[in-house]
Structure formats: structure tokens, C-alpha cells
C-alpha positions in Angstrom: -12.6 -1.4 32.7 -14.0 1.9 31.4 -15.6 2.0 28.0 -13.3 4.7 26.8 -10.2 2.5 26.8 -11.4 0.2 24.1 -12.4 3.2 22.0 -9.0 4.7 22.4 -6.9 1.7 21.6 -9.1 0.0 19.0 -9.1 2.7 16.3 -10.7 1.5 13.0 -9.0 4.0 10.7 -5.8 1.9 10.7 -3.7 4.5 12.6 -2.2 3.7 15.9 -3.7 6.0 18.6 -1.1 8.3 20.2 -0.8 8.9 23.9 1.3 11.0 26.2 3.1 9.2 29.0 3.2 10.9 32.4 5.5 10.0 35.4 7.1 11.5 38.5 10.8 11.8 39.1 11.0 11.1 42.9 14.8 10.9 42.8 15.0 7.1 42.6 16.7 7.3 39.2 14.2 4.8 37.7 11.8 7.2 36.0 13.1 6.8 32.5 13.3 3.0 32.7 9.7 2.9 34.1 8.5 5.1 31.2 10.4 2.9 28.7 8.4 -0.1 30.1 5.1 1.9 30.0 5.8 2.7 26.3 6.2 -1.0 25.6 3.0 -1.7 27.4 1.3 1.0 25.3 2.7 -0.5 22.1 1.4 -4.0 23.1 -2.0 -2.5 23.7 -2.1 -1.0 20.2 -1.1 2.6 20.8 2.1 4.6 20.3 3.9 7.2 22.4 3.6 10.8 21.3 5.5 12.4 24.1 6.6 12.0 27.7 5.9 14.4 30.6 7.9 14.1 33.8 7.3 16.1 37.0 10.1 16.3 39.6 8.6 16.0 43.0 9.1 13.8 46.1 5.4 13.0 46.6 2.5 12.9 44.1 -0.1 15.6 44.2 -3.2 14.4 46.0 -5.6 16.0 43.5 -4.0 15.5 40.1 -0.8 13.4 40.8 1.5 16.0 39.0 0.1 19.3 40.2 -1.8 22.2 38.6 1.2 23.6 36.7 2.2 20.4 35.0 -1.5 19.6 34.3 -1.7 22.9 32.3 1.5 21.9 30.4 -0.1 18.5 29.7 -3.3 20.1 28.5 -1.4 22.3 26.0 0.6 19.3 24.8 -2.6 17.4 24.2 -4.1 20.3 22.3 -1.1 21.0 20.1 -0.6 17.3 19.2 -4.3 16.4 18.9 -3.7 13.6 21.5 -6.7 12.0 23.0 -5.1 9.7 25.6 -2.8 10.2 28.6 -1.2 7.3 30.4 0.0 7.7 34.0 2.7 5.4 35.3 0.9 4.7 38.5 -2.5 3.6 39.8 -4.7 6.6 40.1 -7.7 7.0 42.4 -11.2 7.5 40.9 -11.1 11.2 42.1 -7.7 11.8 40.5 -8.9 10.4 37.2 -12.0 12.7 37.3 -10.0 15.8 38.3 -7.3 15.3 35.6 -9.9 14.7 32.9 -11.9 17.7 34.0 -8.7 19.9 34.0 -7.6 18.6 30.6 -11.1 19.2 29.1 -12.2 18.1 25.7 -12.4 14.3 25.1 -9.0 13.3 26.5 -9.1 9.8 28.2 -6.9 9.3 31.3 -5.5 5.8 31.7 -3.4 4.5 34.5 -0.9 1.7 34.6 -3.2 -0.9 36.0 -5.9 -0.1 33.4 -3.3 -0.5 30.6 -2.1 -3.9 31.9 -5.7 -5.1 32.3 -6.4 -4.1 28.7 -3.4 -6.2 27.5 -4.5 -9.1 29.7 -8.0 -8.9 28.1 -6.3 -9.0 24.6 -4.3 -12.1 25.3 -6.7 -14.2 27.4 -7.4 -17.4 25.4 -8.7 -20.1 27.7 -11.9 -19.9 29.7 -9.9 -19.7 32.9 -7.8 -16.9 31.5 -10.8 -14.9 30.4 -12.5 -15.4 33.8 -9.4 -14.3 35.6 -9.2 -11.1 33.5 -12.8 -10.2 33.9 -12.6 -10.7 37.6 -9.5 -8.5 37.8 -11.2 -5.8 35.7 -14.3 -5.8 38.0 -12.1 -5.8 41.1 -10.4 -2.7 39.7 -13.4 -0.9 38.3 -16.0 -1.6 41.0 -14.7 1.1 43.5 -14.6 3.5 40.5 -18.3 3.2 39.6 -19.7 6.7 39.5 -23.4 7.4 39.5 -24.8 9.2 36.4 -27.9 10.5 38.1 -30.1 9.5 41.0 -33.0 8.0 39.2 -34.7 5.3 41.2 -35.7 1.9 40.1 -39.0 0.2 41.0 -37.2 -1.4 43.9 -36.3 2.0 45.3 -32.6 2.0 44.6 -30.5 4.3 42.4 -29.0 3.2 39.1 -25.6 3.3 40.8 -26.7 0.9 43.5 -28.2 -1.4 40.9 -24.9 -1.3 38.9 -22.9 -2.1 42.1 -25.2 -4.9 43.0 -24.9 -6.5 39.6 -21.1 -6.2 39.7 -21.0 -7.9 43.1 -23.2 -10.7 41.8 -21.0 -11.2 38.7 -17.8 -11.2 40.8 -19.3 -13.8 43.1 -20.2 -16.0 40.1 -16.7 -15.6 38.6 -15.1 -16.6 41.9 -17.2 -19.7 42.1 -16.2 -20.7 38.6 -12.5 -20.1 39.4 -12.9 -22.2 42.6 -14.2 -25.0 40.5 -11.4 -24.7 38.0 -8.9 -24.5 40.9 -10.2 -27.8 42.3 -9.7 -29.5 39.0 -6.2 -28.1 38.7 -5.5 -29.3 42.2 -6.6 -32.8 41.3 -4.2 -32.8 38.3 -1.4 -31.6 40.5 -2.2 -34.4 43.0 -2.0 -37.0 40.2 1.3 -35.6 39.1 2.7 -35.7 42.6 1.6 -39.3 43.0 3.3 -40.2 39.7 6.6 -39.1 41.2 7.4 -36.8 38.2 9.3 -33.7 39.2 7.6 -30.4 38.3 9.5 -27.3 37.3 8.0 -23.9 36.7 9.6 -21.4 34.3 9.2 -18.0 36.0 10.5 -14.6 35.0 9.8 -11.1 33.8 7.3 -10.6 31.0 8.9 -11.1 27.6 12.0 -12.7 29.1 11.7 -15.7 26.8 9.8 -18.3 28.9 7.5 -19.5 26.1 10.5 -19.5 23.7 12.4 -21.8 26.1 9.5 -24.2 26.6 9.0 -24.4 22.8 12.7 -25.0 22.2 13.0 -27.7 24.8 9.7 -29.5 24.2 8.3 -28.5 20.9 5.2 -27.2 22.7 4.3 -24.9 19.8 2.7 -22.2 22.0 2.6 -18.6 21.0 5.9 -16.7 21.6 5.7 -13.1 20.7 8.0 -10.1 21.3 5.3 -8.5 23.3 4.6 -8.0 27.0 2.2 -10.6 28.6 1.8 -12.6 25.4 1.3 -15.7 27.7 -1.4 -15.7 30.3 -2.4 -19.3 30.5 0.1 -21.9 31.9 1.2 -24.6 29.6 2.8 -27.9 30.9 4.9 -30.3 28.8 7.1 -33.3 29.5 10.8 -33.0 29.0 13.5 -35.7 29.2 16.7 -34.8 31.0 20.0 -36.0 29.6 19.9 -39.0 31.9 16.5 -40.0 30.6 14.6 -38.7 33.7 11.3 -37.1 32.7 10.2 -33.8 34.3 7.2 -31.6 33.7 8.0 -28.0 32.6 5.4 -25.3 33.0 5.3 -21.9 31.2 3.8 -19.2 33.5 2.4 -15.7 33.3 5.2 -13.0 33.4 6.1 -10.6 36.1 6.4 -6.9 35.9 7.3 -3.9 38.2 4.3 -2.6 40.2 2.3 -5.7 39.5 -1.2 -4.6 40.7 -2.3 -6.5 43.8 -5.7 -7.3 42.3 -4.0 -9.1 39.4 -2.1 -11.3 41.8 -5.3 -12.1 43.6 -7.3 -12.8 40.4 -4.5 -15.0 38.9 -3.9 -16.8 42.2 -4.8 -20.3 40.8 -2.4 -19.8 37.8 0.4 -18.5 40.0 0.0 -21.6 42.2 1.7 -23.5 39.4 4.9 -21.7 40.6 4.3 -22.1 44.3 3.4 -25.8 44.0 6.3 -26.7 41.7 9.3 -28.7 43.0 11.7 -26.3 41.5 11.7 -23.0 39.6 13.7 -21.8 36.7 14.1 -18.0 37.2 14.6 -16.9 33.6 16.1 -13.6 32.6 17.2 -12.2 29.2 20.9 -11.6 29.3 20.7 -9.3 26.3 18.3 -6.9 28.0 20.0 -3.9 29.6 17.4 -4.2 32.4 18.3 -7.8 33.0 19.7 -7.4 36.5 16.7 -5.2 37.7 14.2 -7.6 36.1 15.7 -10.6 37.8 15.5 -8.7 41.1 11.8 -8.1 40.5 11.3 -11.8 39.7 13.1 -13.0 42.8 11.2 -10.4 44.9 7.8 -11.6 43.6 8.8 -15.2 44.2 9.4 -14.3 47.8 6.1 -12.5 48.0 4.3 -15.6 46.6 6.0 -17.8 49.2 8.2 -19.5 46.7 11.5 -17.8 47.6 12.9 -21.0 49.2 12.5 -23.1 46.0 
């Protein structure tokens, strides 16, 4: 995660930092819904939407994603509104981020969808496992984006960039070892539950669909349930008695979202295993949400991707 992101979304003057949302209309008809979701992500991260900029084109521009004409329009929009952050509804390459920031000039920070989601995950991680998973995901995302700030050599004869990359690799290896240890402990707990014969049920669904609220209502779990995206990162399991007296174990899980970055799925593998290892899954959707049908489709698609589509 770049240093600029925290500076942008942790303003100390009490005002919510404003950002311009940028997307491409590729003819799919989903652009406005995607930017609505991006706006909610921005709100969760502590910012607010100043304006939206949409470029109609079938394929993204390789250099700046939206092309030189729209970049100029975006630059003027930033200047006129005094906006210091631009959020793109896609995952940008390191070169694209640099090109866009160079073209916009000034001190405008360019943020992509993955960076914004990772920032929210960092805000909401509570347990040691959650914090480790978030840090690993951040490093997996940022390591290919490390850019050298000079070619000064260390005593060992390597550049600062090489030193930074070596340190990042070492930190990632240490985090993976710790996650492996936690995963083994989690597996032992799952094995004990299996031996007990108690049925396990995972509550899965789109972020902010009401998974934590449902678990609280049924079991009195008392876990945080906010009207924000990704309020829950760490799985919580509680006993619940069915009407016939049979006890089951209900588990609240991390929410799904469109364009869920692959490195997040990898980093949260041990947490998502609570879904794949469950005996049954409650695929929860908020019927009052206009996007209910689309979000349920995302949920079932991700369950298939995780290998849990037959549950």
C-alpha cells in the first residue's frame, strides 16, 4: 500500500477528503452500478465522491486507461474542484498509475479499486490473523509496484530498490509461515467439530448483505454489524439450536464483491475455507437492495470459484 493513500483518507482537519471516480462504459450497461459501489467503498474508507468521469470505449487505453483527451478533462476537473484524489474502478498497472499522475500533475493521488479495498480491509482487521492476511495482501499487491528512487548502492553492492524488494520478500515469507501455523490450528478445530458430529453452516453473501446481523439475531453473538462494506473480516462461529433441538454451528464470513482481487482471495484462503469446509451454506442476499439479484449472482459465482458450488 502506497504511503499516499493514508494521507489522502486520514485527513486530520475533520473534513472528508473528496475524490473523483473514473470508469469506462464498455457497453455492458453496468458502469453506473459499478461506480455506485465504488462510491460506497470510498465512503467506507473515509472519503466522499466529488464527481464521476466516464469514458465510453470498448477497451481501456494501455497508457492511461481512459485516453489522453479524458485525462485532460480529468486534470481540469481536479484543478477546478481542488480535488487531490482520483479513484479508478479497475486495477491499474504500475506504469498506468505513474503515467496518469504525471499527466494530472500537482499532488493528485491516483488510487485503483484494489488499493481502495485493501485500505478498507486494513481499517477493519481486528484479530491477529486478519491483520496478517491484510498485510500479506497489501505486500502481494504493492511488491510488483515498487519503483526505485535512485541507484545508490549499499555496502553489499545492491541498489536500494533491490534491498527493498528483498525485505518485502522476507516479510511475505514470514507472514505466510504465521498464516500456515494459524491455518493448522484452525484445521484442528474443524476436525474436532467434525468428530463431534455437529453440522456446520457458513453464512456467505455480498458484503453488507446482513450476514453479521443475521448471526447476531439468531445467536446473540454481539459482533459488530455496521452499514458499511467489509465491516466483518474475521469469521465468527456460534452455536444455534434448530426448532427440533438439534444444535448446529453458524459461521459469519467475509463478504464478497464484484471484481474481488485475486490476491485477496489468496491471502484470505484460510478464512474462506470456513465456507468450503462447511456442511451447508446459507447464501444470503438483501431483498430490499435493488442490486439483490446481481449480488446473489456474484455470490453463487464466487462459491463456484471456491469449489463450494455443490454445497
